[in-house]
C-alpha positions in Angstrom: -17.2 8.7 8.6 -16.8 11.2 5.7 -17.6 10.0 2.2 -15.0 8.5 -0.1 -15.0 11.7 -2.2 -14.4 13.9 0.9 -11.5 11.6 2.1 -9.9 11.7 -1.4 -10.2 15.5 -1.5 -8.6 15.8 2.0 -5.8 13.4 0.8 -5.3 15.5 -2.3 -5.0 18.7 -0.3 -2.5 17.0 2.0 -0.4 15.7 -0.9 -0.3 19.1 -2.6 1.0 20.8 0.5 4.7 21.6 0.8 5.9 19.6 2.6 3.1 17.0 2.2 0.9 16.7 5.4 0.1 13.0 5.1 2.0 12.0 8.3 2.9 13.4 11.7 6.3 11.7 11.4 8.7 13.0 8.7 10.7 9.8 8.6 7.5 7.7 7.9 5.6 9.7 5.3 2.5 7.4 4.8 -1.2 7.8 5.1 -4.2 5.4 5.2 -7.2 6.3 3.1 -10.3 4.6 4.5 -12.9 3.0 2.2 -15.6 0.4 2.4 -15.2 -2.9 0.6 -18.2 -2.0 -1.7 -16.3 1.2 -2.7 -13.3 -0.8 -4.2 -14.1 -0.2 -7.9 -14.9 3.4 -7.3 -11.7 3.9 -5.3 -9.6 2.4 -8.1 -11.2 4.8 -10.5 -10.7 7.7 -8.1 -7.0 6.9 -7.5 -6.3 7.1 -11.3 -8.2 10.5 -11.4 -6.3 11.7 -8.3 -3.0 10.7 -10.0 -3.9 12.8 -13.0 -4.9 15.8 -10.9 -1.6 15.5 -8.9 0.3 15.4 -12.2 -1.2 18.7 -13.3 0.0 20.2 -9.9 3.5 19.0 -10.6 3.4 15.8 -8.5 4.0 12.6 -10.5 1.9 9.8 -9.0 3.0 6.2 -9.5 0.4 3.4 -8.9 2.1 0.2 -7.7 -0.1 -2.9 -7.5 0.9 -5.2 -4.6 -1.1 -7.9 -6.4 1.2 -7.6 -9.4 4.2 -7.8 -7.2 2.8 -10.9 -5.5 2.4 -12.6 -8.8 5.8 -11.4 -10.0 7.4 -12.9 -6.8 5.7 -16.3 -7.5 6.7 -16.2 -11.1 10.3 -15.4 -10.4 10.8 -18.0 -7.7 9.5 -21.5 -8.1 6.4 -20.6 -10.1 2.7 -21.0 -9.7 2.8 -24.8 -10.5 5.0 -25.3 -7.5 2.6 -23.4 -5.2 -0.4 -25.4 -6.7 1.5 -28.7 -6.0 2.2 -27.7 -2.4 -1.5 -26.7 -1.9 -2.7 -30.0 -3.4 -0.3 -32.1 -1.4 -0.1 -30.2 2.0 -3.1 -27.8 2.0 -3.8 -24.1 1.7 -2.1 -22.9 4.9 1.2 -24.6 3.9 1.0 -23.1 0.4 0.3 -19.7 1.9 3.4 -20.1 4.1 5.5 -20.9 1.0 4.3 -17.6 -0.6 5.0 -15.8 2.6 8.5 -17.1 2.5 8.9 -15.9 -1.1 7.8 -12.4 0.0 9.8 -12.3 3.3 13.1 -14.2 2.8 16.0 -12.2 1.3 17.0 -15.3 -0.7 13.7 -15.2 -2.7 11.7 -12.0 -3.7 11.2 -10.0 -0.5 8.3 -7.5 -0.9 10.1 -4.5 0.6 12.9 -5.0 -2.0 10.4 -5.2 -4.8 8.6 -2.1 -3.6 12.0 -0.3 -3.2 12.9 -1.3 -6.8 9.6 0.4 -7.9 10.5 3.5 -5.9 14.1 3.7 -7.1 14.7 6.9 -9.0 11.7 8.7 -7.7 12.2 12.2 -6.2 10.4 12.7 -3.0 9.8 16.3 -3.8 8.0 15.5 -7.1 6.7 11.9 -6.7 4.0 10.1 -4.8 3.5 6.3 -4.8 0.1 4.7 -4.3 0.4 1.1 -3.1 -2.8 -0.6 -4.2 -4.4 -4.1 -4.2 -3.0 -5.0 -0.7 -5.9 -7.3 -0.2 -4.1 -9.8 -2.5 -1.8 -10.4 0.4 -4.7 -11.6 2.6 -5.6 -13.5 4.6 -2.1 -14.0 6.0 0.3 -14.0 3.1 2.0 -10.8 4.1 0.9 -8.3 6.7 1.1 -4.6 5.6 2.3 -3.6 9.1 5.4 -5.7 8.4 5.9 -3.8 5.1 5.5 -0.4 6.9 8.2 -1.4 9.5 10.5 -2.6 6.8 9.9 0.5 4.6 11.4 2.5 7.4 14.6 0.4 7.1 17.5 0.3 4.7 15.4 0.3 1.4 13.5 3.4 2.4 14.7 6.9 1.7 13.4 9.6 4.0 10.4 11.6 2.8 9.4 9.3 0.0 5.6 9.6 0.3 3.8 6.3 -0.3 0.1 5.4 -0.4 -1.3 1.9 0.0 -4.7 0.3 0.5 -7.1 -2.5 1.5 -10.7 -2.7 2.5 -11.7 -3.4 6.0 -15.1 -4.2 7.5 -16.7 -1.8 10.0 -16.5 -4.3 12.9 -12.7 -4.7 12.6 -10.2 -2.6 14.6 -9.9 1.0 13.5 -6.8 2.4 11.8 -5.7 6.0 11.2 -6.8 8.6 8.7 -5.0 11.9 8.0 -6.7 14.9 9.4 -5.1 17.3 6.9 -3.1 18.9 9.6 0.0 16.6 9.7 -1.7 14.5 12.3 -3.8 11.4 12.3 -6.9 10.3 14.2 -8.3 6.8 14.9 -11.6 6.2 13.2 -13.8 3.1 13.0 -14.5 1.6 9.6 -12.7 0.7 6.5 -9.3 1.7 5.2 -7.0 2.0 2.2 -3.4 2.1 3.1 -1.8 5.0 1.5 1.7 4.8 2.6 
């Protein structure tokens, strides 16, 4: 697998292209940037630097923390104290299910709507969104594949490039990485979702 620096350079080239080459499918413009768990802090630093470089090239990058949206969802629903009570009374898995409901049920704070709110007003020709801190949704609070499918739905505007991420151990199933040609290939290893 190429180094984190090489993968970020490839991503940057793909994002600077017109139209961006981060996906083989124009109606699902997202990419996955692969990284090892021990590269997390360096990745966070590199994403901020990448956002700055994209800005000098005329692309405004917006970094959206899924961890912050998770805590916002908890705060705007029943609050952390309610989740703590459920965990104390009924266990971790039930408390996790409660938070999953907050993020999935349209009567609470569905994550796709929260992300859509963050994307509202962004121009796909000039903006890129990095969805970071996806590991906060683990182990089973909310699956990113669920978000990707929903992002293709009514809240999603065509051609809004998104980028998201989480670490993955080398022994877990592979995901896709942009090749820089509008395609993707399956590689073993870690990933950062860049949707």
